[in-house]
C-alpha positions in Angstrom: 7.5 -36.6 -28.0 8.8 -37.4 -24.6 11.1 -40.4 -24.6 13.2 -41.9 -21.5 15.7 -44.7 -21.1 17.2 -47.4 -19.1 20.7 -46.6 -18.1 23.3 -48.8 -19.2 26.9 -49.6 -18.1 28.3 -48.4 -21.5 28.8 -44.6 -22.0 28.1 -45.2 -25.7 25.2 -46.7 -25.3 23.7 -44.1 -23.0 25.1 -41.5 -25.3 22.9 -43.2 -28.1 19.8 -43.3 -26.1 20.5 -39.6 -25.2 20.7 -38.9 -28.7 17.3 -40.2 -29.3 15.7 -38.7 -26.2 17.0 -35.2 -27.5 15.7 -36.0 -31.0 12.1 -36.6 -29.7 12.2 -33.4 -27.7 13.6 -31.2 -30.5 10.5 -29.8 -31.6 8.6 -29.7 -28.3 9.4 -27.6 -24.9 10.4 -30.7 -23.1 13.1 -30.2 -20.6 15.9 -32.9 -20.9 17.5 -33.8 -17.7 19.3 -36.6 -16.0 15.8 -38.0 -14.6 15.2 -39.2 -18.2 17.4 -42.3 -17.3 15.7 -44.8 -15.3 18.2 -46.5 -12.5 17.4 -48.1 -9.3 19.8 -45.7 -7.1 23.3 -46.9 -7.9 22.1 -50.3 -9.4 21.5 -50.5 -13.1 17.8 -52.1 -14.1 19.0 -55.7 -15.2 17.8 -58.9 -14.1 21.3 -60.3 -13.6 22.0 -57.7 -10.9 19.2 -59.1 -8.8 18.9 -62.1 -6.5 15.3 -63.2 -7.8 12.9 -62.1 -10.4 10.7 -61.0 -7.3 13.5 -58.6 -6.4 13.8 -57.4 -10.0 10.4 -56.7 -10.3 10.2 -54.5 -6.8 13.2 -52.8 -8.3 11.4 -51.8 -11.5 8.2 -50.6 -9.2 10.2 -48.4 -7.1 12.1 -46.7 -9.8 9.0 -46.1 -11.7 7.2 -44.9 -8.7 10.0 -42.4 -8.0 10.0 -41.2 -11.5 6.3 -40.7 -11.7 6.1 -38.8 -8.3 9.0 -36.6 -9.6 7.2 -35.9 -12.9 4.0 -35.1 -11.2 5.5 -33.0 -8.7 7.1 -31.2 -11.4 3.9 -30.9 -13.8 5.9 -32.8 -16.4 4.8 -34.7 -19.5 4.5 -38.6 -19.1 6.7 -40.6 -21.5 5.4 -42.1 -24.7 8.5 -44.6 -25.3 11.2 -46.2 -23.3 14.7 -47.0 -24.9 16.1 -50.1 -23.7 19.6 -51.4 -24.0 20.9 -54.5 -25.3 24.2 -55.9 -24.1 25.8 -57.8 -27.1 28.0 -59.6 -24.7 25.1 -61.1 -22.7 24.6 -64.0 -25.4 21.3 -65.5 -25.9 19.8 -64.6 -22.4 19.9 -61.0 -23.2 16.7 -61.2 -25.3 14.9 -62.6 -22.2 16.4 -60.1 -20.1 15.2 -57.4 -22.1 11.7 -58.8 -22.9 11.3 -59.2 -18.9 12.5 -55.4 -18.3 10.1 -54.2 -20.9 7.2 -56.2 -19.5 7.8 -55.1 -15.8 8.2 -51.3 -17.0 5.1 -51.5 -18.8 3.3 -52.9 -15.6 4.8 -50.5 -13.3 3.6 -47.3 -15.3 0.3 -48.9 -15.7 -0.1 -48.8 -12.0 0.6 -44.9 -12.2 -2.1 -44.8 -15.1 0.4 -44.2 -17.9 0.6 -46.5 -21.0 4.2 -46.7 -22.5 5.8 -48.2 -25.4 9.3 -49.7 -25.7 12.0 -49.7 -28.2 15.2 -52.0 -27.8 18.2 -50.4 -29.1 20.7 -52.1 -31.3 19.2 -55.7 -30.8 19.6 -58.7 -32.9 16.4 -59.8 -34.8 14.2 -61.5 -31.9 10.4 -61.9 -31.8 9.9 -60.3 -28.3 6.6 -60.5 -26.4 6.6 -57.5 -24.7 8.8 -55.0 -26.8 7.0 -52.8 -29.5 10.0 -51.7 -31.5 13.3 -53.5 -32.2 15.7 -51.4 -33.8 18.6 -53.6 -35.7 21.6 -52.2 -37.5 21.9 -53.8 -40.8 25.0 -55.2 -40.0 23.3 -57.4 -37.5 20.8 -59.1 -39.8 21.6 -62.5 -40.8 20.6 -64.7 -43.6 18.3 -66.7 -41.0 16.9 -63.3 -39.8 16.1 -62.3 -43.1 14.1 -65.9 -43.5 12.3 -65.1 -40.3 11.2 -61.6 -41.3 9.9 -62.9 -44.5 7.8 -65.7 -42.6 6.6 -63.4 -39.6 5.2 -60.3 -41.3 4.2 -58.8 -37.8 7.7 -58.9 -36.3 9.0 -57.4 -39.5 6.7 -54.5 -39.0 8.3 -54.0 -35.5 11.9 -54.1 -36.6 13.8 -50.9 -37.9 16.5 -51.3 -39.6 19.3 -48.7 -39.8 23.0 -48.4 -40.9 24.8 -47.3 -38.0 23.8 -46.3 -34.6 22.3 -43.2 -33.0 24.1 -40.3 -31.9 23.9 -37.3 -29.3 26.3 -35.4 -31.4 25.5 -32.2 -33.7 27.6 -29.6 -35.1 26.2 -27.2 -32.7 27.3 -29.0 -29.6 30.8 -29.8 -31.0 31.1 -25.8 -31.9 29.8 -24.7 -28.4 32.4 -27.2 -26.4 35.1 -26.4 -29.1 34.6 -22.6 -28.0 34.3 -23.0 -24.4 37.3 -21.2 -22.5 38.8 -24.5 -21.0 38.9 -26.1 -24.7 39.4 -23.2 -27.0 43.0 -22.3 -25.5 44.1 -25.9 -26.2 42.6 -26.2 -29.7 44.0 -23.1 -31.0 47.2 -25.0 -31.8 45.5 -27.1 -34.4 43.7 -23.8 -36.4 44.5 -23.9 -39.8 46.7 -27.1 -39.9 45.9 -30.5 -41.2 44.7 -32.6 -38.3 43.5 -36.3 -37.8 42.2 -37.8 -34.7 42.7 -41.3 -33.7 39.4 -42.3 -31.7 40.1 -45.4 -29.9 37.8 -48.1 -29.1 38.8 -50.9 -26.9 38.0 -54.4 -25.7 34.9 -56.2 -24.5 33.8 -58.0 -21.2 33.8 -61.5 -22.7 37.1 -61.1 -24.9 35.2 -61.5 -28.1 36.9 -58.2 -29.2 40.6 -57.7 -28.0 42.7 -54.4 -28.3 46.5 -55.3 -27.6 49.8 -53.6 -27.6 50.4 -55.0 -31.0 47.0 -52.9 -32.2 48.4 -49.9 -30.4 52.1 -50.5 -32.3 50.3 -50.6 -35.6 48.0 -47.6 -34.7 51.2 -45.6 -33.9 53.0 -46.6 -37.0 50.2 -45.3 -39.3 50.0 -42.0 -36.9 53.8 -41.6 -37.8 53.2 -41.7 -41.5 50.5 -39.3 -41.4 52.7 -37.0 -39.2 55.2 -37.3 -41.9 52.4 -36.3 -44.4 52.3 -33.0 -42.3 49.3 -33.8 -40.2 49.2 -32.9 -36.7 48.0 -36.0 -34.9 45.6 -36.3 -32.0 45.0 -39.7 -29.6 41.8 -40.2 -27.6 40.9 -43.3 -25.7 37.6 -44.5 -24.4 36.6 -46.3 -21.4 37.0 -49.7 -23.2 40.5 -48.9 -24.0 42.8 -51.2 -22.0 45.0 -49.3 -19.6 48.3 -50.7 -21.2 47.1 -49.4 -24.2 46.5 -46.3 -23.1 49.9 -45.8 -21.3 51.8 -47.1 -24.6 50.2 -44.4 -26.8 50.5 -42.0 -24.5 54.1 -42.2 -24.0 54.6 -42.7 -27.7 52.9 -39.4 -28.4 54.9 -37.7 -25.8 57.8 -38.8 -27.4 57.0 -37.9 -31.0 55.3 -34.9 -30.3 51.5 -35.8 -30.6 48.8 -35.0 -28.2 46.9 -37.7 -26.2 43.9 -37.0 -24.1 42.7 -39.2 -21.6 38.8 -40.2 -21.6 38.7 -42.8 -19.0 37.6 -42.1 -15.7 40.6 -42.5 -13.0 40.2 -45.1 -10.6 40.0 -44.2 -7.0 41.4 -47.2 -5.7 42.7 -50.8 -6.5 39.5 -52.5 -5.8 37.5 -50.2 -8.2 39.9 -50.9 -11.1 40.0 -54.7 -10.5 36.2 -54.7 -10.5 36.0 -52.6 -13.7 38.3 -52.5 -16.5 36.6 -49.1 -18.0 38.6 -47.3 -15.2 42.1 -46.0 -15.6 44.8 -47.2 -13.3 48.0 -47.2 -15.3 51.3 -45.4 -14.9 49.9 -41.7 -15.6 47.3 -41.3 -13.1 48.7 -37.7 -12.1 49.3 -36.5 -15.8 45.6 -37.4 -16.3 44.0 -36.0 -13.3 45.8 -32.7 -14.3 44.6 -32.8 -17.7 40.8 -33.6 -16.4 41.2 -30.7 -13.9 42.3 -28.4 -16.8 40.7 -29.4 -19.8 38.0 -32.1 -18.8 37.0 -34.5 -21.7 38.4 -32.9 -25.4 35.9 -35.2 -27.1 33.7 -33.9 -28.8 35.2 -30.5 -28.9 38.4 -32.0 -30.6 36.0 -33.0 -33.6 35.7 -29.4 -34.7 39.7 -29.4 -35.6 39.7 -32.7 -37.5 40.2 -33.3 -41.4 39.1 -36.9 -40.8 38.7 -39.4 -38.1 40.3 -43.0 -37.5 38.2 -45.3 -35.3 39.0 -48.7 -34.6 36.9 -51.6 -36.0 35.5 -52.7 -32.9 33.6 -49.2 -32.3 30.3 -48.4 -34.2 31.2 -44.4 -33.5 32.5 -43.8 -37.0 28.9 -44.3 -38.1 27.3 -42.3 -35.3 29.9 -39.7 -34.8 32.0 -39.0 -38.1 30.0 -40.3 -40.8 26.8 -38.9 -39.6 28.5 -35.6 -39.2 29.8 -35.6 -42.5 33.7 -36.0 -41.2 35.8 -38.2 -43.5 35.4 -41.5 -41.6 38.5 -44.0 -41.7 38.5 -47.5 -39.9 41.6 -49.4 -38.6 40.3 -52.7 -39.3 43.3 -54.8 -37.6 41.8 -55.5 -34.1 41.6 -59.2 -32.9 37.9 -60.1 -32.8 36.3 -63.2 -32.7 33.9 -63.0 -35.6 31.9 -66.2 -34.8 30.9 -63.9 -31.7 30.8 -60.5 -33.3 30.3 -60.9 -37.0 28.6 -57.5 -36.9 32.0 -55.6 -36.4 33.2 -56.8 -40.1 29.7 -56.7 -41.8 29.2 -52.8 -40.4 32.5 -51.9 -42.0 31.9 -54.0 -45.1 28.6 -52.3 -45.8 29.8 -48.8 -45.0 33.0 -49.2 -47.3 30.7 -50.6 -50.2 28.3 -47.5 -49.8 31.1 -45.1 -49.3 30.5 -44.1 -45.7 34.1 -45.2 -44.6 37.2 -46.3 -45.7 40.0 -48.4 -44.2 43.2 -46.6 -42.8 45.2 -48.6 -45.3 43.4 -47.3 -48.3 43.3 -43.6 -46.6 46.9 -43.9 -46.3 47.4 -44.8 -49.9 45.2 -42.0 -51.0 47.1 -39.6 -49.3 50.3 -40.8 -50.8 49.1 -40.4 -54.1 47.9 -36.8 -53.4 44.3 -37.4 -52.6 42.5 -36.9 -49.2 40.2 -39.2 -47.7 36.6 -38.7 -48.6 33.4 -40.4 -47.2 29.6 -39.7 -47.8 27.2 -38.4 -45.0 25.0 -40.9 -43.3 21.3 -40.0 -42.5 20.6 -39.7 -38.8 19.5 -42.8 -37.0 18.2 -41.1 -34.0 15.8 -39.3 -36.5 14.8 -42.4 -38.2 13.9 -44.0 -34.9 11.7 -40.9 -33.3 10.0 -41.2 -36.8 9.1 -44.8 -36.1 8.2 -44.3 -32.7 5.7 -41.4 -33.8 4.2 -43.8 -36.1 3.8 -46.7 -33.8 2.0 -44.3 -31.5 -0.3 -43.1 -34.5 -1.0 -46.6 -35.5 -2.0 -47.5 -31.8 -4.2 -44.3 -31.3 -6.0 -45.3 -34.9 -6.5 -48.9 -33.5 -8.1 -47.7 -30.4 -10.3 -45.3 -32.3 -11.4 -48.2 -34.3 -12.1 -50.4 -31.5 -14.3 -47.4 -29.4 -16.2 -46.9 -32.1 -17.1 -50.8 -32.7 -17.7 -51.1 -29.0 -20.4 -48.4 -29.6 
């Protein structure tokens, strides 16, 4: 099945979409390229990026026309499903934005005689008019949602409920990365050693999730305890990790002989940094530039060296990366989060902890102190669940079309 996606501003979301694209192509001879992501030049396909609805529709039309031209030129298979990103910081208007995008995409592909379906990734429960499948994490479902789904069977049929999010990671990819020349020499120091990775999340645009120096200090205290317990400690940041937190942890790691690997794009100028907190413009641009040149992004290769991974409460990668790969998944739950705006963060961890897919950092340290190693269960793959739902949706559509054609005869 050929699946494509709409590019978002979040690297994590794009990786999740890519995971679904790769899963769909797994058993077929479909080349997966950058073209699988729809984007209007340098502009993301989101209605807020355009001055009017007409401009937005025209942008979708020209993006799809360009995609279809290349597809026909290369003799490629037409897509059957498009994955739409959902911006949790977008508030109530995001549902309408996604619905509008889905409608315009369907119209644009129909002009090229291609009839596609859409799925929205990690949405809330919402009765979209133009979206075929609605992926909702179990942690995102409220009591009101359950009542709505019970009263609306047709909506319930379209909702795909999963624990966790999709991932584009596999052990094959991790080991390939770990054995690449630039990574292998760096990772050798961890061979045969007890090793823990702190994989850092960060803040959100709307400040519903914060990541402060207080969090950084708390995390580093835990890192020191693990170092005293005989573990080699590695820190990696992410695009959402604030620059002051990045600088603090890099400097502490250097002082206490731990390793810090930067994953943030380095800002080319002040204007870029001011416009986007996801780029790095801190005190160590020179060191991080050298690191990028010599090593590149150490994640996910570093996962091959870890006994367990510590993620932060704001990040869902402890389900998509660690738990889904069978790596013991530990979660720091101290982030300052507005749970009125983001109850999903707390609920996801509570479900994962209760069902054995994750353990809190405090409990993990207690286990280590009592002579036990952190242990968590492996999650089933969300990408696979979503692709199976897409295949079923297409089969149902074809069956209904056949019945309609026969009745017309």
